[in-house]
C-alpha positions in Angstrom: -16.8 -9.0 7.1 -14.4 -7.6 9.5 -14.8 -8.7 13.0 -11.8 -7.1 14.6 -9.2 -4.3 12.9 -6.0 -5.4 12.9 -4.6 -2.3 13.9 -6.0 -1.1 17.5 -8.5 -4.4 18.0 -11.9 -2.7 18.3 -14.8 -3.6 16.8 -17.0 -1.0 15.2 -16.8 -0.1 11.0 -17.8 2.6 9.2 -18.6 3.2 5.7 -19.0 5.8 2.9 -19.0 5.9 -0.4 -15.4 7.2 -2.3 -15.7 7.0 -5.7 -17.3 9.6 -8.0 -18.8 9.6 -11.1 -15.8 10.5 -13.3 -13.1 8.2 -12.3 -15.3 5.5 -12.3 -15.8 6.3 -16.0 -12.2 6.8 -16.4 -11.1 3.4 -14.6 -14.2 1.9 -17.2 -14.8 0.2 -13.7 -18.4 -1.9 -13.9 -20.6 -1.8 -10.8 -19.1 -4.7 -9.2 -15.8 -3.4 -9.4 -16.4 0.0 -8.8 -18.6 -1.3 -5.5 -15.5 -3.8 -4.4 -13.2 -0.5 -4.6 -15.6 1.6 -2.8 -15.6 -0.9 0.2 -11.8 -1.0 -0.1 -10.9 2.7 0.3 -14.7 3.3 2.7 -15.2 0.6 5.2 -13.3 2.2 7.8 -12.3 0.8 11.3 -14.8 3.2 14.0 -11.8 4.1 16.6 -8.4 4.7 14.5 -10.3 5.4 11.1 -7.9 2.9 9.2 -9.9 2.4 6.0 -9.9 -1.6 4.7 -6.5 -0.8 2.7 -4.4 0.4 5.8 -5.7 -2.2 7.7 -4.9 -5.0 5.3 -1.2 -3.5 5.2 -1.0 -3.9 8.9 -2.2 -7.0 8.7 0.4 -8.2 6.1 3.3 -6.6 8.3 1.4 -8.4 11.7 1.9 -11.6 9.8 5.6 -11.1 8.3 6.5 -11.1 12.4 4.3 -14.0 13.5 3.0 -11.9 15.4 -0.1 -12.6 18.2 -1.6 -8.9 18.3 -2.5 -5.8 16.6 -0.7 -3.6 14.8 -0.5 -0.6 17.4 1.4 -3.6 20.0 3.4 -4.9 17.8 4.6 -1.3 16.7 4.7 -0.5 20.9 6.3 -3.8 21.9 7.9 -6.2 19.1 11.8 -5.9 19.3 12.1 -7.4 16.4 10.4 -4.5 14.2 11.6 -1.7 16.8 14.9 -2.7 15.9 14.5 -2.0 12.5 15.2 1.0 10.0 11.5 1.4 8.5 11.2 3.9 5.1 7.4 4.8 5.1 6.7 7.0 1.8 3.7 9.2 1.8 1.6 8.2 4.9 0.2 4.7 5.0 -3.1 6.2 6.0 -3.5 6.2 9.4 -1.0 4.0 10.2 1.6 7.2 10.0 0.6 7.9 14.5 1.5 3.7 15.2 4.1 3.7 12.8 5.9 6.6 14.6 5.9 4.3 17.5 8.6 3.0 15.8 12.4 4.2 17.1 14.1 3.8 13.7 10.8 4.9 11.4 11.2 7.5 9.0 8.5 9.3 6.9 9.1 10.9 3.4 7.2 12.5 1.0 5.8 11.4 -2.5 7.4 13.0 -5.6 10.1 15.0 -2.9 11.4 11.3 -2.6 11.8 9.8 -6.2 10.9 6.3 -5.9 12.4 5.6 -8.4 16.4 7.4 -7.7 16.1 6.5 -3.9 19.0 8.4 -1.7 19.8 5.3 0.4 23.3 3.4 0.2 22.6 -0.2 -1.6 21.6 -3.1 1.7 21.2 -0.3 4.6 17.3 -0.2 4.5 15.1 -3.1 6.5 11.8 -2.7 5.5 10.1 -0.4 3.3 6.4 0.9 3.6 3.9 2.5 1.2 -0.3 2.0 0.3 -1.7 3.6 -2.6 1.5 5.8 -4.0 2.9 3.1 -6.7 0.5 3.5 -9.2 1.5 7.5 -9.6 5.0 6.8 -10.2 6.0 6.9 -14.0 8.5 3.8 -14.1 6.8 1.3 -11.4 9.2 -1.4 -12.5 12.3 0.9 -12.1 10.7 2.3 -8.6 10.6 -2.0 -7.3 14.1 -2.4 -8.6 15.2 0.9 -6.1 13.2 -0.8 -3.6 14.8 -4.4 -3.8 18.6 -1.9 -4.0 18.1 -0.5 -0.8 16.4 -3.2 1.3 19.4 -5.4 3.4 19.2 -8.9 2.5 16.1 -10.6 4.4 14.8 -7.0 4.2 11.0 -6.6 3.5 8.8 -4.0 0.8 5.0 -3.8 1.9 2.7 -1.5 -0.2 -1.0 -1.7 -1.5 -1.7 -0.3 -5.2 -5.8 -0.1 -6.3 -6.1 -3.4 -8.6 -8.9 -4.5 -10.4 -8.9 -7.9 -10.5 -10.7 -8.6 -13.6 -8.9 -7.7 -16.2 -4.7 -7.0 -16.8 -2.7 -4.4 -15.8 -2.8 -0.7 -18.3 -0.8 2.1 -18.5 -2.4 5.2 -19.0 -0.1 6.4 -21.4 -1.7 8.2 -24.5 -5.2 8.3 -21.9 -6.6 11.0 -20.5 -5.3 12.3 -17.2 -6.8 10.5 -14.1 -6.2 11.8 -10.8 -7.0 9.7 -7.3 -7.6 12.2 -4.5 -10.8 14.1 -4.5 -12.3 15.3 -7.5 -11.9 18.6 -9.2 -8.9 18.5 -7.5 -6.0 17.9 -10.3 -2.5 17.4 -9.0 0.4 16.3 -10.4 1.4 13.6 -7.6 -2.2 12.1 -7.9 -1.7 11.1 -11.2 -3.0 8.1 -12.3 -0.1 6.1 -14.1 -0.8 2.8 -14.3 -3.7 0.9 -13.8 -3.1 -2.2 -11.8 -5.1 -6.0 -12.8 -4.7 -9.5 -12.0 -0.9 -9.5 -13.2 0.2 -6.9 -10.8 2.4 -9.3 -9.3 4.6 -9.9 -12.6 6.9 -6.7 -12.2 7.9 -8.1 -8.7 9.4 -10.6 -10.0 10.7 -8.8 -12.5 12.3 -6.5 -10.1 14.3 -9.4 -8.6 12.2 -10.5 -5.5 11.9 -14.3 -5.4 9.4 -14.4 -2.5 6.3 -12.5 -2.4 3.2 -13.1 -0.3 -0.7 -11.9 -0.6 -2.7 -11.0 2.4 -6.0 -10.3 1.7 -9.4 -9.4 4.9 -11.8 -9.3 2.1 -11.7 -10.6 -1.6 -10.9 -8.6 -4.4 -11.6 -5.2 -1.9 -8.5 -5.5 -0.1 -4.6 -7.4 -1.2 -1.7 -5.9 0.1 1.8 -7.0 -0.8 4.6 -8.1 0.8 8.4 -9.2 -0.7 11.2 -10.3 1.0 14.7 -9.2 -0.5 16.3 -13.0 -0.4 
């Protein structure tokens, strides 16, 4: 279990069940799978309220910049990341208030921003970050290729997606509509297009990235992906 929040360095955590019965049935999750996905979404820092997936994403960013400290300190004091253009797509959990400390940060809402056709020039962005958003994009491979296109050489993509590690990725084409968010709230932008499995990493390389790293604080409950444009 985590002893220290990588976002704010707090030492106390809370937990609540997140998944509901219909979603568990739609995903065809086993009890063990439901348990670790609940942990991913429901374990939170009692101070900053970031959940496990957001804490793992923060840890991935900290590691990529070889920073010795928490995510808050990174955003407040690290001259390297503070000089970069950082694009956040959807609020990355409760990381947004910390990312907003960065002078060149911009938050864009999905689906208003189309990840499959980004309105940025080639080689123009230093960092792209999003959390549990890619699974809602109709063509995730195209979205990753777009991230690769707009990132500068040496630029970094950081993201999370829900992953069921005991099976392979599947598209929900032809299956009944499934939604994340809250039970009984079928918002179109919460429609699940892709259920990621153990082969989640393949599309990152197909998109053109050649250096990919994975970060986990509690496996298999949390995996954050970081990729560098060579």
